[in-house]
Steps between C-alpha positions, in 0.01 A plus 500: 500500500597861450382814667507841337471845654337740256561863591618835371840605635408868491187485716366558849508129577858432381650534850254256657560254216880515527481459880273196462722342233813556711334346808375207292847429363663533841251265668468238226817527293278525190449798272186627336517579131390851415285614211482857374145547369615785277749287305396307189542159668345627821193630319452158340541330837239733654258431218549124527432491875252793510718715724336842526620620842850557631666354687380148425659168589437223248580135573505261203593135463769370266250497211401864555164417656391758758509359854432810709495880475518773761410854393585828663706558811340212691790264450474142627717393789850400405437143613185481285681638196802273547273205412473641147857624453 
């Protein structure tokens, strides 16, 4: 499985996102892949998984099938997210 953090680096939520990703990596030893919704690939990713709010965490299996999604600043707990990462 893979987990992606979709967010805009130049935004009000960027600090909270970077803090969460740093804590996640420190506690689990795993990193979250980031997606820029304003890039060409990022826009396609957002369209595929219907991401319309930022930040959004998207967990997909190895075949790209959506497993879970968390929208907005209500991030899951690190232990809950580590199941998908």
